C-alpha positions, 0 to 999 in steps of 0.5 A, a space after each residue: 545538478 542544479 541546487 534544489 531546482 524545485 524549492 521554486 516551483 513549490 507552492 506558498 505556505 509550502 517549505 522543503 526544509 520544513 522540520 520534517 519531526 519524527 516520534 514513535 508513531 503511538 505518539 500520533 494518536 496519544 497527541 491526537 486523543 489529548 487534542 480531540 477527544 470528543 471528535 470521532 476518529 473512526 466511523 465503520 458501518 455507521 458506528 463512530 468511536 471518539 479519538 478518546 474511544 480509542 485511545 481506551 481500546 488501544 490501551 486495553 489491546 497494548 495490555 492483553 497484547 502483553 499478557 500475550 507474550 508481545 514486547 520488543 523483538 516480537 512480531 505480530 500479523 496483521 491480516 485484516 481488510 480495513 474494520 477498527 480491529 486492524 486501527 486498535 491491534 496497530 496501535 496496540 501492538 506498537 505501544 506495546 513495543 512488538 514490530 507489525 508485520 503486514 499480510 495481504 490478503 491476495 497473496 497466494 498460500 505459497 508467500 504467506 508462508 514465506 512471510 510468516 517464516 522469514 518475518 518471524 511471526 509467532 502471532 496474527 491477528 485475522 477475523 472470523 470471515 471464510 476469506 481470511 481465517 482458513 488461509 491462516 488457520 492452514 498455517 498454524 499446522 506447518 509454519 512458526 505460527 502459534 497463535 491465532 487473534 480472532 475479531 468479528 466484523 459485529 463487533 465493531 459494529 452499531 447492531 452486533 447480533 444483527 449483523 452477526 445474523 446476516 454473516 452466518 446465513 450468507 455463510 461469511 463466517 468460520 467456527 472457531 476452534 475453543 483452543 490455546 491457539 486460538 484467542 478472541 478479539 474481545 478476550 484480548 480487550 477484556 482487562 483493565 487497560 492499565 499495560 505497563 510502559 515500555 522503555 523510551 525507543 530511538 525513532 529513527 532506528 526501531 522498527 515498527 512495520 515490516 513491510 513485504 514487498 516483492 522482489 523480481 526474483 524469488 518471494 517477498 522482501 519485508 523493507 524495515 520501516 521505522 517509527 521515523 520513516 512512519 512518522 517522517 512521510 506524515 510530517 511531509 504530507 502534511 507539510 505539502 497541505 500548507 499552502 496559503 491558504 491552508 488546504 486541510 483544517 485539523 480536526 474538521 476533515 473526514 477522511 475515507 478509508 478505502 485502500 487497503 490499510 495493509 498497504 504501505 500507501 493506505 497505512 499512511 496517507 489514510 490512517 497514520 495522516 488521517 490520525 495526525 490532522 484529527 479526519 475523521 476516518 470512515 472505513 471501508 472494507 472494499 472498494 464498492 463504487 456505489 458505495 464509494 459515491 453514496 460516502 463522498 456525497 452524502 458524509 460529506 467527505 475531503 479528503 480522499 486517497 485513490 488510485 488510477 482504477 478507483 478514480 476511473 471508477 468514480 468518474 464512469 459511474 452511471 448515476 455519478 452526476 446525481 451526486 454532489 462531490 463538493 465538499 471534496 478538498 483532498 484528493 490524491 493519487 499513487 501506486 500507478 500512472 495517472 491517465 490524464 483524461 480520467 485527472 481531467 474528467 475527476 476535477 470537472 466533474 467534483 472541482 477538486 484538483 487530483 494530485 498525482 504523487 509516486 512512493 514505493 513500500 521503501 519510501 514509506 511511501 512519499 516520494 514526489 508531489 503534486 502542488 496543489 496551485 501554481 504549476 503542474 505539469 501533465 506526464 511529471 509525478 510532481 516535485 521532490 517532497 518535503 526533506 526528499 532529496 533526488 539523484 539520478 545515477 547513470 544507467 551507463 556509467 556506474 558511479 557518474 549521476 546525470 543532470 538536469 534533463 538527462 535520464 537515470 535510476 531514481 536514486 532518493 534520500 531522506 528521513 521516509 527512506 527504510 532501514 533496509 530490508 529484512 534479514 537480507 544484507 546482501 540486498 540492502 547493499 545492494 539497494 543503497 548508492 554509496 552515498 547513501 541513496 535508494 536505489 528505486 529501479 525506476 528510470 526518470 530524469 528532473 527538468 530545470 523546474 525541479 519537475 520529475 517524469 518517470 520513463 522506464 524501470 531497470 526492474 522487470 515490474 507491472 504497476 496493476 491497479 496499485 500493487 507490484 506484480 512482477 511478473 518472473 513469479 508469474 512465470 514460475 507459476 505457469 511453469 508449473 503447468 504440465 503443458 507449458 515449455 516456455 512463457 514471457 509475461 509482460 506488462 500491457 495496458 489496462 484501461 482499468 489497471 493502469 496495466 495487467 499481465 498477459 501471459 505468452 505460452 509455449 506450448 509442449 508438442 505443439 498441443 492445443 485446446 489449451 484455454 485461457 479459463 483452463 490457465 486461470 485456473 490451474 493458477 487459482 492457489 498459486 497466485 494473488 489475485 492482483 498477479 493472476 493474467 488477464 491475457 493470454 496467447 499461445 505462440 508457436 515459438 517465442 522470441 529470444 535473444 541471439 543466445 537463446 534467452 527469452 527476450 519481452 523486447 519484441 512483445 512489448 513491441 508487438 503490443 505497442 504496434 497493436 494499440 497504435 492501429 
């Protein structure tokens, strides 16, 4: 492959060989608090917290965590929506020398149990919300989890008493036991903030976050993301905005954080990048299109990272033409392929160029970016981000690499690539080439101008609403139903999610009357919401290979023919 053919395609001011700075992650907040002490760092439910105030809260939490035993080698879980609790806890755990383990409220009970045991999580931060606390309260009795730090939304709002009263009236709060296994978030902060500084770390090798990612077989694996991986990713994103003239101004941007911070995309692009550039981060606990368009317009948002489902909802909002979205400067879409129609309609509506990129949990998640100016190619996920190198491993000839325009498995290297999989030496070894490039499992090619196109996957995976969904996990859950004899799950196009799971089922003894609603009820405690099938079809027989193995190729072909007619 020609040496770095993408460099001439870079927009003026953006450099592939820029200095990709790395540091301990807490340095991002410390430097922001020094540069912009009085500027707002967070806005939550109308309450603003300055960078200096945020730094003080992090220092208080750091000492609180140290008093609970957090130090190098200790892993602390975060089971939180987008509230200040997440930002404070994340930086405090790292400042105390610990490692963050992210947990998703979408995870099924089986997955939560696995993550707790696999990651060695003995302590976890969550809220007293009925949608969160009961899931982790169950874990206290039969996993290694020993202690819960419990916050509440009201304490971070501008009007604590009315907010708490409203939540109680709506039945959204849980009673929290008063015992040694439970610590209130307010207690965590009840100290002088004089924490004990930990020994200097090597950011390139010290793990900051265990970020779990699904597997094609079995349970999720923990990607070991170092301090250097995460801060390198920040530096790479910053460099892509160094256009001429500059796209963003430090200390002057407003970023709407709707993507869940427990996901690697939002963790890096919303929180860490936002703090790196001194933005005011407006936190939303969930995506509500009415609230989003209201804030995009009313709060003059300039930076909005999202996923295709969000942009689809925005452009189809019934009153969208009544909102002024002209303040937007930098909108990025990731997590799934962005339909061209959505991109064009959003740009027409807002005047803001909607940029698409590709990345993975294992890449922290930077990988490619779309130039803000100059050439952009329909169907491409963009150019290699600054400091990232690509190779395309031959599918048919192991050990060889494809040339320009030739398809191969996308393999990437750079300072943002994970250290490996936690406690999975075999998976780590298999996940990298002999030259040290991470094998992504995506099949694609690079054209003569350095633009990358993804055309297939070597891994059986569905991208649904920005989440990786693995058919094997869904199939294993469906097989637990006593009426199911055989099942194949594939991804089908979904206008809102990008892709959705569809289950093809053969019933035992040719039973009848098995409904989709019955299946969904059965799967409710076995799958996360993002994994739940969106369609089902009962078949007398499922297609098989000549050796009797269930085959999905025919199912994909049938679905494609349906769309073509």
